MIDOSE-1310 file (N, C-alpha, C; in nm, 2 decimals, decimal comma, always signed):
residues 102
xxxx	+9,11/+9,78/+14,06/+9,16/+9,66/+13,99/+9,08/+9,63/+13,87; +8,95/+9,65/+13,88/+8,87/+9,62/+13,76/+8,90/+9,72/+13,65; +8,93/+9,85/+13,68/+8,96/+9,95/+13,57/+9,09/+9,91/+13,51; +9,19/+9,87/+13,59/+9,32/+9,83/+13,53/+9,30/+9,71/+13,44
xxxx	+9,22/+9,61/+13,48/+9,19/+9,49/+13,39/+9,13/+9,53/+13,26; +9,03/+9,62/+13,27/+8,96/+9,67/+13,15/+9,05/+9,75/+13,06; +9,14/+9,83/+13,11/+9,24/+9,90/+13,04/+9,34/+9,80/+12,97; +9,38/+9,70/+13,04/+9,47/+9,60/+12,98/+9,40/+9,53/+12,86
xxxx	+9,28/+9,49/+12,88/+9,20/+9,43/+12,77/+9,19/+9,52/+12,65; +9,16/+9,65/+12,67/+9,15/+9,74/+12,56/+9,28/+9,75/+12,49; +9,39/+9,76/+12,56/+9,52/+9,77/+12,49/+9,55/+9,64/+12,41; +9,51/+9,53/+12,46/+9,53/+9,40/+12,39/+9,45/+9,40/+12,26
xxxx	+9,33/+9,45/+12,27/+9,24/+9,45/+12,15/+9,29/+9,56/+12,04; +9,33/+9,67/+12,09/+9,37/+9,78/+12,00/+9,51/+9,76/+11,94; +9,60/+9,71/+12,01/+9,74/+9,70/+11,97/+9,76/+9,63/+11,84; +9,69/+9,52/+11,80/+9,71/+9,46/+11,67/+9,67/+9,55/+11,55
xxxx	+9,58/+9,65/+11,58/+9,53/+9,74/+11,47/+9,64/+9,83/+11,42; +9,75/+9,85/+11,49/+9,86/+9,93/+11,45/+9,95/+9,87/+11,35; +9,94/+9,74/+11,34/+10,03/+9,66/+11,25/+9,97/+9,65/+11,11; +10,06/+9,65/+11,01/+10,01/+9,63/+10,87/+9,95/+9,49/+10,86
xxxx	+9,83/+9,48/+10,81/+9,77/+9,35/+10,79/+9,74/+9,32/+10,65; +9,81/+9,38/+10,56/+9,79/+9,36/+10,42/+9,92/+9,35/+10,35; +9,92/+9,29/+10,23/+10,04/+9,28/+10,15/+10,04/+9,37/+10,03; +10,14/+9,44/+10,00/+10,14/+9,53/+9,88/+10,23/+9,48/+9,78
xxxx	+10,31/+9,38/+9,81/+10,40/+9,32/+9,71/+10,43/+9,17/+9,74; +10,41/+9,10/+9,63/+10,43/+8,95/+9,64/+10,45/+8,91/+9,49; +10,50/+8,79/+9,47/+10,51/+8,74/+9,33/+10,37/+8,74/+9,26; +10,27/+8,70/+9,33/+10,14/+8,69/+9,27/+10,08/+8,83/+9,23
xxxx	+10,10/+8,92/+9,32/+10,06/+9,06/+9,30/+10,13/+9,12/+9,18; +10,26/+9,09/+9,17/+10,35/+9,15/+9,06/+10,30/+9,09/+8,93; +10,26/+8,96/+8,93/+10,21/+8,90/+8,80/+10,08/+8,97/+8,76; +9,99/+9,00/+8,85/+9,86/+9,06/+8,82/+9,89/+9,20/+8,77
xxxx	+9,98/+9,27/+8,83/+10,01/+9,41/+8,79/+10,07/+9,41/+8,65; +10,16/+9,31/+8,62/+10,21/+9,30/+8,49/+10,10/+9,27/+8,38; +10,01/+9,18/+8,42/+9,90/+9,15/+8,33/+9,81/+9,27/+8,30; +9,78/+9,34/+8,41/+9,70/+9,46/+8,40/+9,76/+9,57/+8,31
xxxx	+9,89/+9,59/+8,33/+9,96/+9,69/+8,25/+9,96/+9,65/+8,10; +9,98/+9,52/+8,08/+9,98/+9,47/+7,94/+9,85/+9,48/+7,88; +9,74/+9,45/+7,95/+9,61/+9,47/+7,90/+9,58/+9,61/+7,85; +9,61/+9,71/+7,94/+9,58/+9,85/+7,90/+9,67/+9,90/+7,79
xxxx	+9,79/+9,83/+7,77/+9,87/+9,87/+7,65/+9,84/+9,79/+7,53; +9,76/+9,69/+7,54/+9,73/+9,60/+7,43/+9,84/+9,50/+7,40; +9,93/+9,48/+7,49/+10,04/+9,39/+7,47/+10,00/+9,25/+7,51; +9,94/+9,18/+7,41/+9,88/+9,05/+7,44/+9,98/+8,94/+7,47
xxxx	+10,10/+8,95/+7,42/+10,21/+8,85/+7,45/+10,24/+8,85/+7,59; +10,26/+8,97/+7,64/+10,30/+8,99/+7,79/+10,18/+8,95/+7,87; +10,06/+8,98/+7,83/+9,94/+8,94/+7,90/+9,93/+8,79/+7,91; +9,96/+8,73/+7,80/+9,95/+8,58/+7,80/+10,05/+8,51/+7,88
xxxx	+10,17/+8,58/+7,89/+10,28/+8,52/+7,97/+10,25/+8,52/+8,12; +10,15/+8,59/+8,16/+10,11/+8,60/+8,31/+10,04/+8,48/+8,35; +9,99/+8,39/+8,26/+9,92/+8,27/+8,30/+9,99/+8,15/+8,25; +9,96/+8,04/+8,32/+10,02/+7,91/+8,28/+9,95/+7,85/+8,15
xxxx	+10,02/+7,76/+8,09/+9,97/+7,70/+7,97/+9,84/+7,62/+7,99; +9,83/+7,56/+8,11/+9,71/+7,48/+8,14/+9,60/+7,56/+8,22; +9,61/+7,69/+8,22/+9,52/+7,77/+8,30/+9,38/+7,76/+8,23; +9,28/+7,77/+8,32/+9,14/+7,78/+8,27/+9,07/+7,89/+8,35
xxxx	+8,99/+7,97/+8,28/+8,93/+8,08/+8,34/+8,78/+8,07/+8,32; +8,71/+8,10/+8,43/+8,56/+8,09/+8,43/+8,51/+8,24/+8,44; +8,43/+8,27/+8,33/+8,38/+8,41/+8,33/+8,23/+8,40/+8,33; +8,16/+8,48/+8,41/+8,02/+8,49/+8,42/+7,97/+8,58/+8,31
xxxx	+7,98/+8,53/+8,19/+7,93/+8,61/+8,07/+7,84/+8,52/+7,98; +7,72/+8,57/+7,95/+7,63/+8,49/+7,88/+7,68/+8,45/+7,74; +7,76/+8,54/+7,68/+7,81/+8,51/+7,54/+7,91/+8,40/+7,54; +7,97/+8,37/+7,66/+8,07/+8,26/+7,67/+8,00/+8,14/+7,73
xxxx	+7,87/+8,15/+7,75/+7,79/+8,04/+7,80/+7,85/+7,98/+7,94; +7,91/+8,07/+8,02/+7,96/+8,03/+8,15/+8,05/+7,91/+8,15; +8,13/+7,89/+8,05/+8,21/+7,78/+8,04/+8,36/+7,82/+8,07; +8,44/+7,72/+8,10/+8,58/+7,75/+8,12/+8,65/+7,78/+7,99
xxxx	+8,73/+7,88/+7,98/+8,80/+7,91/+7,86/+8,95/+7,92/+7,89; +9,03/+7,91/+7,79/+9,18/+7,92/+7,80/+9,22/+8,07/+7,80; +9,34/+8,10/+7,84/+9,38/+8,24/+7,83/+9,38/+8,30/+7,69; +9,41/+8,21/+7,59/+9,41/+8,25/+7,45/+9,27/+8,29/+7,41
xxxx	+9,17/+8,22/+7,45/+9,03/+8,25/+7,42/+8,99/+8,38/+7,49; +9,04/+8,40/+7,61/+9,01/+8,53/+7,68/+9,07/+8,65/+7,61; +9,19/+8,63/+7,56/+9,25/+8,74/+7,48/+9,17/+8,76/+7,35; +9,13/+8,66/+7,28/+9,05/+8,68/+7,16/+8,92/+8,75/+7,20
xxxx	+8,86/+8,72/+7,31/+8,74/+8,79/+7,36/+8,77/+8,94/+7,38; +8,88/+8,96/+7,45/+8,92/+9,10/+7,47/+8,94/+9,18/+7,34; +9,00/+9,12/+7,25/+9,03/+9,18/+7,12/+8,89/+9,21/+7,05; +8,80/+9,12/+7,06/+8,67/+9,14/+7,00/+8,59/+9,25/+7,07
xxxx	+8,61/+9,26/+7,20/+8,54/+9,37/+7,28/+8,60/+9,50/+7,24; +8,73/+9,51/+7,22/+8,80/+9,64/+7,19/+8,75/+9,69/+7,06; +8,72/+9,60/+6,96/+8,67/+9,65/+6,83/+8,53/+9,71/+6,84; +8,46/+9,67/+6,94/+8,32/+9,73/+6,96/+8,31/+9,85/+7,05
xxxx	+8,42/+9,88/+7,11/+8,42/+10,00/+7,21/+8,43/+10,13/+7,13; +8,35/+10,22/+7,16/+8,35/+10,35/+7,10/+8,46/+10,43/+7,17; +8,54/+10,50/+7,09/+8,64/+10,58/+7,15/+8,59/+10,72/+7,18; +8,61/+10,76/+7,30/+8,57/+10,89/+7,34/+8,69/+10,98/+7,35
xxxx	+8,68/+11,10/+7,29/+8,79/+11,19/+7,30/+8,74/+11,32/+7,36; +8,81/+11,37/+7,46/+8,77/+11,49/+7,53/+8,83/+11,61/+7,45; +8,74/+11,70/+7,42/+8,79/+11,82/+7,34/+8,76/+11,94/+7,42; +8,86/+12,03/+7,42/+8,85/+12,15/+7,49/+8,77/+12,25/+7,40
xxxx	+8,66/+12,30/+7,45/+8,57/+12,39/+7,37/+8,59/+12,53/+7,43; +8,61/+12,62/+7,33/+8,63/+12,76/+7,37/+8,49/+12,83/+7,35; +8,44/+12,89/+7,45/+8,31/+12,96/+7,44/+8,34/+13,11/+7,43; +8,29/+13,16/+7,32/+8,31/+13,30/+7,30/+8,18/+13,38/+7,34
xxxx	+8,21/+13,49/+7,41/+8,10/+13,58/+7,45/+8,06/+13,66/+7,33; +7,93/+13,68/+7,32/+7,89/+13,77/+7,21/+7,81/+13,89/+7,28; +7,82/+14,00/+7,20/+7,74/+14,12/+7,25/+7,61/+14,12/+7,19; +7,51/+14,15/+7,28/+7,38/+14,16/+7,23/+7,37/+14,30/+7,15
xx	+7,31/+14,29/+7,04/+7,30/+14,42/+6,96/+7,16/+14,47/+6,98; +7,15/+14,60/+7,00/+7,02/+14,66/+7,03/+6,96/+14,72/+6,90
């Protein structure tokens, strides 16, 4: 009887693990996806549309003095950061073999 009881408890503990316990789609997630895609494309109008007019953002950045900023100030900050980023371009290099001359 004790083994049956332990087996039943194990089934009750393990059975919820088979269910999905996360959300992959919701209105909030779709807004964040839209904002991320707009950020990487540099589409600031679409990025701005993802937040409310009264929104305030707190960033832990010394240059912003840890104050709340508006989405427009955040976009200006992103634009300033992009100007300072070095562009890296991967180039395919062809290595030629040379013969040693004797």
